[in-house]
C-alpha positions in Angstrom: 9.4 -31.3 11.6 6.9 -29.3 9.7 6.9 -26.7 7.0 4.8 -23.7 6.3 2.6 -23.6 3.2 3.8 -20.4 1.4 3.4 -21.3 -2.3 0.4 -20.5 -4.4 0.7 -22.7 -7.5 -1.0 -21.7 -10.7 -1.2 -24.5 -13.3 0.3 -23.4 -16.6 0.5 -26.7 -18.5 -1.5 -28.3 -21.3 -5.0 -26.9 -21.6 -4.4 -23.5 -19.9 -4.3 -20.3 -21.8 -1.5 -17.7 -21.5 -4.0 -14.9 -20.8 -5.8 -16.8 -18.1 -2.6 -17.7 -16.3 -1.4 -14.1 -16.5 -4.7 -12.8 -15.1 -4.4 -15.3 -12.2 -0.8 -14.2 -11.4 -1.7 -10.5 -11.6 -4.7 -10.6 -9.2 -3.4 -13.2 -6.8 0.0 -11.6 -6.4 -1.7 -8.2 -5.6 -3.8 -9.8 -2.9 -1.5 -12.4 -1.4 2.1 -11.1 -1.7 4.5 -11.1 0.1 2.9 -13.6 2.5 2.8 -16.1 -0.3 4.8 -16.8 -3.5 2.4 -16.9 -6.4 4.1 -18.9 -9.2 3.3 -21.2 -12.1 3.5 -25.0 -12.0 3.6 -27.5 -14.9 1.9 -30.8 -15.3 5.2 -32.6 -14.9 5.9 -30.8 -11.7 2.5 -31.8 -10.3 3.2 -35.4 -11.1 6.9 -35.6 -10.1 7.8 -32.8 -7.7 7.2 -32.8 -3.9 5.0 -29.6 -4.1 2.2 -30.6 -1.7 4.0 -29.8 1.6 4.6 -26.1 0.8 1.5 -25.4 -1.3 -1.1 -23.2 0.3 -3.4 -23.1 -2.7 -3.5 -25.0 -6.1 -5.1 -22.9 -8.8 -6.5 -24.1 -12.2 -7.2 -21.2 -14.5 -9.3 -20.8 -17.6 -8.6 -22.8 -20.8 -9.8 -26.2 -21.9 -10.2 -28.9 -19.3 -9.6 -31.7 -21.8 -6.0 -30.6 -21.9 -5.9 -30.9 -18.1 -7.3 -34.4 -18.4 -4.8 -35.5 -21.0 -1.9 -34.4 -18.8 -3.0 -35.2 -15.3 -5.5 -38.1 -15.5 -4.3 -40.9 -13.3 -1.2 -40.1 -11.2 -1.5 -36.3 -11.4 -5.1 -36.2 -10.3 -4.4 -38.8 -7.6 -1.8 -36.4 -6.1 -4.1 -33.4 -6.4 -6.9 -35.4 -4.7 -4.7 -36.5 -1.9 -3.4 -33.0 -1.4 -6.9 -31.6 -1.0 -8.1 -34.6 1.1 -5.2 -34.0 3.5 -5.9 -30.3 4.1 -5.0 -28.6 0.8 -7.1 -26.1 -1.1 -8.0 -26.1 -4.8 -9.3 -23.0 -6.7 -10.8 -23.5 -10.2 -11.7 -20.7 -12.5 -14.0 -21.5 -15.5 -12.2 -24.5 -17.1 -10.8 -25.2 -13.6 -14.4 -25.3 -12.4 -15.4 -27.9 -15.0 -12.3 -29.9 -14.2 -13.0 -30.0 -10.4 -16.6 -31.3 -10.9 -17.7 -34.9 -11.0 -19.1 -34.5 -14.5 -18.5 -32.0 -17.3 -21.1 -31.2 -19.9 -20.0 -28.5 -22.4 -22.0 -27.4 -25.5 -24.0 -30.6 -25.7 -25.3 -31.1 -29.2 -22.6 -28.9 -30.8 -20.6 -31.3 -33.0 -17.5 -29.0 -33.0 -17.5 -28.0 -29.4 -19.2 -30.8 -27.4 -17.3 -32.2 -24.4 -19.1 -34.7 -22.2 -17.6 -36.9 -19.5 -16.8 -37.7 -15.9 -13.9 -36.1 -14.2 -11.5 -37.8 -11.7 -11.2 -35.0 -9.1 -15.0 -34.8 -8.5 -14.7 -32.1 -5.8 -18.1 -30.9 -6.7 -20.3 -34.1 -6.6 -22.5 -33.0 -9.4 -22.4 -31.7 -13.0 -21.0 -28.5 -14.3 -23.0 -27.7 -17.4 -22.2 -25.0 -20.0 -22.0 -22.8 -21.7 -24.2 -20.9 -19.3 -24.7 -18.3 -22.0 -24.5 -18.9 -25.7 -22.0 -17.3 -28.1 -18.8 -18.9 -26.9 -15.8 -18.9 -29.3 -12.4 -20.5 -28.3 -9.5 -18.0 -28.1 -11.8 -15.0 -28.6 -13.7 -12.4 -26.7 -16.8 -12.8 -29.0 -18.8 -14.6 -26.3 -17.6 -12.5 -23.4 -20.1 -10.7 -21.2 -20.2 -8.7 -18.0 -22.6 -11.0 -16.2 -24.4 -10.1 -13.0 -24.0 -12.5 -10.0 -25.6 -12.6 -6.6 -23.4 -13.5 -3.7 -24.3 -15.4 -0.6 -23.2 -13.6 2.6 -24.2 -16.6 4.6 -21.4 -18.5 2.9 -18.9 -15.7 2.6 -18.6 -14.6 6.2 -15.3 -12.7 6.1 -14.3 -9.5 4.3 -16.4 -6.9 2.6 -18.8 -8.9 0.4 -20.8 -7.1 -2.4 -24.5 -8.1 -2.8 -24.6 -8.0 -6.6 -21.9 -7.1 -9.1 -20.8 -7.7 -12.7 -17.9 -10.0 -13.5 -16.1 -11.3 -16.6 -17.7 -14.4 -18.2 -16.5 -16.4 -21.2 -17.6 -20.0 -21.5 -18.2 -21.1 -17.9 -20.9 -23.5 -16.8 -23.5 -23.6 -14.1 -23.2 -26.0 -11.1 -26.4 -28.1 -11.7 -28.6 -28.7 -8.6 -26.0 -27.2 -6.3 -28.4 -26.6 -3.4 -29.2 -30.3 -3.3 -25.6 -31.2 -2.3 -25.7 -29.2 0.9 -25.5 -32.5 2.9 -22.3 -33.4 1.1 -20.5 -30.2 2.2 -21.4 -28.0 -0.8 -22.1 -24.3 -0.2 -23.4 -22.0 -2.9 -21.3 -18.8 -2.6 -22.7 -17.0 -5.7 -25.4 -17.4 -8.4 -26.1 -16.0 -11.8 -28.7 -13.2 -11.9 -29.1 -13.3 -15.7 -31.3 -15.7 -17.5 -29.3 -18.9 -18.5 -29.2 -20.7 -21.8 -28.8 -24.2 -20.2 -30.8 -26.2 -17.7 -29.4 -25.5 -14.2 -31.7 -27.7 -12.3 -32.3 -26.3 -8.8 -30.7 -22.9 -8.4 -28.2 -21.2 -10.7 -24.9 -21.5 -8.9 -21.9 -20.0 -10.6 -19.5 -20.5 -7.6 -19.5 -23.3 -5.0 -17.4 -24.2 -2.0 -16.9 -27.9 -1.5 -15.6 -29.5 1.7 -13.3 -32.4 0.7 -11.8 -34.4 3.5 -9.6 -32.1 5.6 -9.4 -29.6 2.7 -11.6 -27.8 0.3 -12.2 -26.7 -3.3 -13.7 -23.5 -4.5 -15.0 -23.6 -8.1 -16.3 -20.6 -10.1 -17.7 -20.4 -13.6 -16.9 -16.8 -14.0 -13.5 -15.0 -13.8 -13.3 -12.8 -10.7 -9.5 -12.8 -11.3 -9.9 -10.8 -14.5 -9.4 -7.1 -13.9 -10.8 -4.7 -16.5 -7.6 -2.8 -16.5 -6.0 -5.7 -18.3 -8.7 -5.9 -21.0 -8.3 -4.0 -24.3 -11.7 -2.5 -25.3 -10.4 -1.6 -28.8 -10.0 -5.1 -30.3 -12.8 -4.7 -32.9 -15.3 -7.1 -31.4 -18.8 -5.6 -31.3 -20.0 -4.9 -27.8 -16.7 -5.7 -26.1 -16.0 -2.0 -25.3 -19.3 -1.9 -23.3 -18.3 -5.1 -21.5 -15.0 -3.6 -20.4 -16.8 -0.4 -19.3 -19.2 -2.3 -17.1 -16.4 -4.3 -15.6 -14.5 -1.2 -14.7 -17.5 0.2 -12.9 -17.6 -2.9 -10.7 -13.8 -3.3 -10.3 -13.9 -2.7 -6.5 -16.7 -5.3 -6.0 -14.8 -7.8 -8.1 -11.8 -7.4 -5.9 -13.8 -7.6 -2.7 -15.5 -10.8 -3.9 -12.2 -12.4 -4.8 -10.8 -11.4 -1.4 -13.8 -13.0 0.3 -13.2 -16.2 -1.6 -9.5 -16.3 -0.6 -10.5 -15.7 3.0 -13.0 -18.5 2.8 -10.2 -20.8 1.9 -8.2 -19.8 4.9 -5.6 -17.6 3.3 -4.1 -14.4 4.6 -5.2 -11.6 2.4 -3.7 -8.1 2.2 -6.1 -5.3 3.4 -4.8 -3.2 0.6 -3.8 -4.5 -2.8 0.0 -4.6 -3.3 0.9 -2.1 -6.0 2.9 -3.4 -8.9 6.3 -1.8 -8.5 8.0 0.0 -11.3 11.5 -1.0 -12.3 14.2 1.3 -10.8 17.5 2.5 -12.2 20.4 0.0 -12.1 23.8 1.2 -10.7 27.1 -0.3 -11.8 30.0 0.3 -9.5 33.2 -1.3 -8.2 35.3 -1.6 -5.0 38.1 0.2 -6.8 36.3 3.0 -8.6 38.6 2.8 -11.7 37.6 -0.8 -12.3 34.2 0.2 -13.5 35.7 1.9 -16.6 37.8 -1.2 -17.3 34.7 -3.4 -17.0 32.8 -1.1 -19.3 35.6 -1.4 -21.9 35.1 -5.2 -22.1 31.4 -4.5 -23.0 32.2 -1.8 -25.5 31.5 -3.9 -28.6 27.9 -4.5 -27.4 27.2 -0.7 -27.0 25.4 1.1 -29.8 24.4 4.8 -30.3 20.8 5.8 -30.9 20.0 9.6 -31.1 23.1 10.4 -29.2 22.3 7.9 -26.4 24.2 4.7 -25.6 22.4 1.4 -25.5 23.4 -2.2 -24.8 21.0 -4.8 -26.2 21.1 -8.5 -25.5 18.8 -11.5 -25.9 16.5 -10.7 -23.0 17.1 -7.1 -22.0 18.0 -3.7 -23.4 20.0 -1.3 -21.2 20.2 2.5 -21.6 23.6 3.6 -20.4 23.7 6.8 -18.4 26.1 8.8 -16.3 25.3 9.8 -12.7 23.1 12.9 -12.3 22.7 13.3 -16.0 19.4 13.8 -17.8 18.8 12.4 -21.2 17.6 14.8 -23.9 14.2 13.1 -23.6 14.1 13.8 -19.9 15.0 17.5 -20.4 12.3 17.9 -23.0 9.7 16.4 -20.6 10.8 18.9 -17.9 10.5 22.0 -20.0 7.6 24.3 -19.2 5.0 24.9 -22.0 6.2 21.8 -23.8 4.1 20.7 -26.7 2.2 17.5 -26.6 4.8 15.7 -28.6 7.7 17.1 -26.5 6.2 16.2 -23.2 5.0 12.8 -24.4 5.9 10.0 -21.9 8.5 7.6 -22.7 7.6 4.1 -23.8 8.8 2.8 -20.4 6.5 5.1 -18.6 3.6 4.1 -20.8 4.3 0.5 -20.0 4.7 1.0 -16.3 2.4 3.8 -15.2 -0.8 1.8 -15.8 -1.6 -0.6 -13.0 -1.9 -3.7 -15.2 -0.1 -6.7 -16.4 3.4 -5.7 -17.4 5.9 -7.4 -19.8 9.0 -6.4 -18.0 11.3 -7.8 -20.7 10.1 -5.1 -23.1 11.0 -2.3 -20.7 14.4 -0.7 -21.4 16.4 -0.8 -18.2 18.3 2.4 -17.2 21.9 1.6 -16.2 23.9 4.3 -14.3 27.6 3.8 -14.8 29.6 5.0 -11.8 33.1 5.5 -13.3 34.3 8.3 -10.9 32.7 7.4 -7.5 30.4 4.9 -5.8 26.6 5.5 -5.6 25.6 7.9 -2.8 22.9 7.0 -0.3 20.5 9.5 -1.8 20.7 7.6 -5.1 20.2 4.2 -3.5 18.5 4.8 -0.1 17.9 1.0 0.5 21.5 -0.1 -0.1 24.6 1.6 1.3 27.4 1.0 -1.2 30.0 2.5 1.0 29.1 0.2 3.8 29.1 -2.8 1.5 32.5 -2.2 0.0 34.0 -1.3 3.4 32.8 -4.6 4.9 34.0 -6.5 1.8 37.5 -5.1 2.3 37.4 -5.8 6.0 36.3 -9.5 5.6 38.9 -10.0 2.8 41.7 -9.2 5.3 40.5 -12.1 7.4 40.9 -14.7 4.7 43.8 -17.0 4.1 42.8 -18.0 0.7 40.8 -15.8 -1.8 41.3 -14.0 -5.0 39.2 -11.1 -3.8 37.1 -10.9 -6.9 33.6 -11.8 -5.5 31.7 -8.6 -5.1 34.5 -6.5 -6.6 32.1 -5.4 -9.4 28.5 -4.8 -8.3 25.2 -4.2 -10.1 22.4 -2.9 -7.8 18.8 -2.0 -8.4 16.1 -1.2 -5.9 13.5 -2.9 -8.0 14.6 -5.4 -10.7 13.0 -8.2 -12.7 15.4 -10.9 -11.5 19.1 -10.8 -10.7 19.5 -14.3 -12.2 17.6 -13.4 -15.4 19.6 -10.2 -16.0 22.8 -12.2 -16.0 21.9 -15.7 -17.2 19.5 -14.7 -20.0 21.8 -12.0 -21.5 24.5 -14.4 -22.8 26.5 -11.8 -24.8 27.0 -9.7 -21.7 27.5 -12.8 -19.5 30.4 -14.0 -21.7 32.2 -10.7 -20.9 31.7 -10.6 -17.2 34.5 -11.7 -14.8 34.2 -14.3 -12.0 32.7 -12.7 -8.9 30.6 -10.1 -10.7 27.5 -9.8 -8.5 24.0 -8.4 -9.1 21.9 -7.6 -6.1 18.5 -5.9 -5.5 16.1 -4.8 -2.8 12.9 -6.2 -4.6 12.5 -8.7 -7.4 9.3 -8.7 -9.4 9.9 -11.8 -11.6 12.2 -14.0 -9.5 13.1 -17.5 -10.5 13.3 -20.7 -8.5 14.4 -24.3 -8.8 11.6 -26.7 -9.8 8.4 -25.6 -8.1 10.3 -23.8 -5.4 10.5 -20.0 -5.6 11.7 -17.4 -3.3 9.4 -14.5 -2.4 11.6 -11.4 -2.5 10.0 -8.6 -0.6 12.1 -5.8 0.9 14.3 -7.3 3.6 15.4 -10.3 1.6 19.1 -10.6 0.6 18.9 -11.2 -3.1 21.9 -11.6 -5.3 23.5 -13.5 -8.2 27.2 -14.1 -8.8 29.0 -15.1 -12.0 31.6 -17.9 -11.9 33.6 -18.9 -15.0 34.6 -22.5 -14.3 37.1 -23.9 -16.7 36.5 -27.3 -18.3 40.0 -28.3 -17.3 39.0 -28.2 -13.6 36.2 -30.7 -14.1 38.1 -33.9 -13.2 39.1 -32.5 -9.8 36.4 -29.9 -9.2 33.1 -30.8 -10.9 30.8 -27.8 -11.5 27.9 -29.5 -9.7 29.5 -28.7 -6.4 29.0 -25.0 -6.8 25.5 -25.3 -5.2 27.1 -26.9 -2.2 29.8 -24.2 -1.9 27.1 -21.5 -2.1 25.1 -23.2 0.6 28.1 -23.4 2.8 29.0 -19.8 2.1 25.5 -18.7 3.3 25.6 -20.7 6.5 29.2 -19.9 7.3 28.6 -16.3 6.4 25.8 -16.1 8.9 27.7 -17.9 11.7 30.9 -15.8 11.1 29.1 -12.5 10.6 30.6 -11.2 13.8 31.3 -12.4 17.3 28.4 -14.3 19.0 26.7 -15.4 15.7 28.1 -19.0 15.7 25.0 -20.4 17.4 22.5 -19.0 14.9 20.1 -22.0 14.3 20.5 -22.3 10.5 20.9 -25.6 8.7 21.2 -27.0 5.1 18.7 -29.2 3.3 20.0 -31.3 0.5 20.9 -30.1 -2.0 20.7 -26.4 -1.7 18.0 -25.0 0.7 18.6 -23.0 3.8 16.5 -23.7 6.8 16.2 -22.1 10.3 14.6 -23.2 13.6 11.1 -21.7 13.7 11.2 -19.0 16.5 7.5 -19.6 17.2 8.2 -23.2 18.2 9.6 -23.3 21.8 10.7 -26.9 21.3 13.1 -26.0 18.6 12.1 -29.0 16.6 10.3 -27.2 13.7 12.4 -25.9 10.8 11.3 -23.5 8.1 12.9 -22.5 4.8 14.5 -19.1 4.9 16.6 -19.3 1.7 17.4 -21.0 -1.5 19.9 -21.3 -4.3 19.5 -21.6 -8.1 22.6 -22.3 -10.3 22.3 -21.9 -14.1 25.2 -22.6 -16.4 26.1 -22.3 -20.1 29.0 -24.1 -21.7 31.1 -21.8 -23.9 34.7 -21.8 -25.2 36.0 -24.6 -22.9 34.4 -23.2 -19.7 31.1 -23.2 -17.8 29.5 -19.8 -17.4 27.6 -20.1 -14.2 25.2 -17.8 -12.5 24.6 -18.6 -8.8 21.4 -17.0 -7.5 20.7 -16.7 -3.8 17.7 -15.5 -1.8 17.8 -15.3 2.0 15.1 -13.9 4.3 17.2 -11.5 6.5 15.1 -8.6 8.0 11.6 -9.4 6.6 9.2 -11.5 8.6 7.2 -12.9 5.6 6.7 -15.5 4.1 8.2 -17.8 6.8 10.7 -16.2 9.2 14.0 -14.3 8.9 17.4 -14.1 10.4 16.5 -11.1 12.5 13.6 -13.1 14.0 16.1 -15.6 15.4 17.4 -13.2 18.1 20.9 -12.6 16.8 23.3 -10.6 19.1 22.5 -7.5 16.9 20.3 -7.2 13.8 21.8 -8.3 10.5 22.2 -5.6 7.8 22.0 -6.6 4.1 25.2 -4.8 3.1 27.3 -6.5 5.7 25.8 -9.9 5.3 26.2 -9.8 1.5 29.9 -8.9 2.0 30.4 -11.7 4.4 28.7 -14.4 2.3 30.6 -13.3 -0.8 34.0 -13.4 0.9 33.2 -16.9 2.3 32.1 -18.0 -1.2 35.3 -16.5 -2.7 37.5 -18.4 -0.2 35.6 -21.7 -0.7 35.8 -21.4 -4.5 39.5 -20.7 -4.4 40.1 -23.8 -2.3 37.7 -25.9 -4.3 39.5 -25.4 -7.6 42.7 -26.4 -5.9 41.5 -29.4 -3.7 38.1 -30.4 -5.0 35.3 -31.2 -2.6 37.8 -32.7 -0.1 37.5 -33.8 3.5 37.4 -30.2 4.8 34.3 -29.4 2.7 32.6 -32.7 3.5 33.0 -32.3 7.3 31.8 -28.7 7.1 28.8 -29.6 5.0 27.7 -32.5 7.2 28.1 -30.3 10.3 25.4 -28.0 9.0 23.0 -30.3 7.2 19.7 -31.8 8.5 20.0 -35.3 7.1 22.6 -37.3 9.1 21.4 -40.8 9.5 17.9 -39.8 8.4 15.7 -42.8 7.3 13.8 -42.2 4.0 11.5 -44.0 1.7 12.7 -44.3 -2.0 9.5 -44.2 -4.0 11.2 -45.0 -7.3 12.8 -48.1 -5.8 9.4 -49.7 -4.9 9.1 -48.0 -1.5 12.3 -49.4 0.0 13.7 -47.7 3.1 17.2 -46.3 3.2 19.4 -44.4 5.6 21.1 -41.2 4.4 24.9 -41.5 4.7 26.2 -38.5 2.8 27.1 -37.3 -0.7 29.6 -38.7 -3.1 32.8 -36.7 -3.7 32.9 -37.2 -7.5 29.5 -35.8 -8.6 27.8 -34.8 -5.4 25.2 -37.6 -5.5 23.2 -38.3 -2.4 24.4 -41.6 -0.9 22.1 -43.9 1.0 22.3 -47.5 2.3 19.3 -49.8 1.7 17.6 -51.1 4.8 15.9 -54.4 5.2 14.2 -56.3 8.0 14.0 -54.2 11.2 15.9 -51.4 9.4 19.1 -53.5 9.2 21.5 -52.6 6.3 21.4 -54.9 3.4 24.8 -53.9 2.1 23.4 -52.2 -1.0 24.3 -48.6 -1.5 22.2 -46.3 -3.7 23.2 -42.9 -5.2 20.7 -40.3 -6.2 21.0 -37.2 -8.3 19.5 -33.9 -7.2 18.3 -33.2 -10.8 16.6 -36.6 -11.1 15.1 -36.9 -7.6 13.0 -34.7 -5.4 13.6 -34.9 -1.6 10.5 -34.2 0.5 12.4 -33.9 3.7 9.4 -33.4 5.9 7.8 -36.7 4.8 11.1 -38.6 4.5 10.3 -39.4 0.9 12.6 -39.3 -2.1 10.8 -39.4 -5.5 12.4 -39.8 -8.9 11.8 -37.2 -11.6 11.0 -38.9 -14.8 
């Protein structure tokens, strides 16, 4: 089996700066979404998680490379090196460029700033020497300049490549004698045009492409990922306003150069930049219309009045409560003709969102439309038909033998949201007042969350939702909360296979503990499986119960980033509304049985019927590389159960149990690695 590389991992651990990481995420997401998931990765995850199989590009941003060394020297760098040698790609900006070179020489002779030493990765076989230009100050724009660089169209053969342009520079080095390493697989892709303040040897390379085994590394001293729109010219540093102005003038060339670099590394790049979507209104409704008012009553003590408007503020988000088809006084003022400058002033939200730049979505007040008298009409939510969802929910509930009918009864929907999981799990005061089965769903997520280094890209066409479960502590001896992830996985697969007649042969399977895989429709042998969905369960313990939020993402009608259910030739195409209703009713039935019977033989047989691991032989890295055969999961705490194998793969009689939170399962390599 094989997996597609769909993750772009941006290092955000020790040594990186928040601003550099944010600039990376901003530019790479605009150019690479939705084909790839552009997410951050910690040093611990690089060392302990099985990230290499799904990683299309590993990015090291600006910062201080000594921090990178302290965290990753040894095992971490060994994994990065092996990843690149075996076909992976490394992209280093500024500090990431120093870090990817064989030797780093930074501010030699300056007692306060000097950094000299060899580096373990050594993708560039020479020295990166800096600062290329004097004046650098840590955590400041004082040494920033819009430096001119000359590109090499002989090296950058794809895309629209500018000849010369200005790009953001702050502390980067020059790749010394870069042309001399041509015979070692080094190509100079750009050079400084301005006079340098350090000895560059032959040439003045500011960006190099290095062939490394079956993979490659692209290192750049400048910051082509920094967009001028995200730089504040009014920070009080002399000359910085002119720097930003120059960068704005060459914004298109910067983007074209970055695109050409990504194409050089073999990535699929958008022809047009993906616009940053604005958050939409949220709609709260219920299967029984009057239930919305009852739900609102439970939240009443959190609601405050400000200037005649209702607000609900919690730890992570603030919600502005509105009624359907009602304008706020501020909206009316903005619509009046001949309004004064103050009267027509845009709201804070519009100021935050209208500019195409890095957005802190947590600061934006979310508009929440309360539907107390009817369900949302299609004109209000054109990408989600509430009537179809609630009708299918009612239909599927009539088919169930055991269910309390609460899952999906109350629904929160937004066309564009931050994250359904975040809105529920991070707002604990609201969460404590929500009933079991309360569900939040969306068409697009702009700040989705995943388990470990895994994230789910959520473009239009993905089924995205999160459901609340209040699991009493008294149930733990018989029904441990850890099994919720298994119930959710079963609900997804069973929901797909019982969607309607003829869907029982849909080629979807489970990967332990909670990923959804499907047969790759591009492989005629049917032996290749790709991930199409994932599950994230977060829980809080409060007042003798676990408050759990079960988040689910499932590729349904979209083709990217891997494949989708509708690409698997179902009898008729899936619709998001009907599939959500089916998965929720299966989840409801499974949970109702689970609290009564625990994870009994019925659940075990069902789980094993759908999973990929029966009798799979794996290597247990944390146990000295011993081989073991997967036998199942334990019925007490859901641990993976494996029997040790000895000579000629004969059982030794020893049985091992492995936790999902303490071990990473690289299914495609048959490797289980312990998280330390």
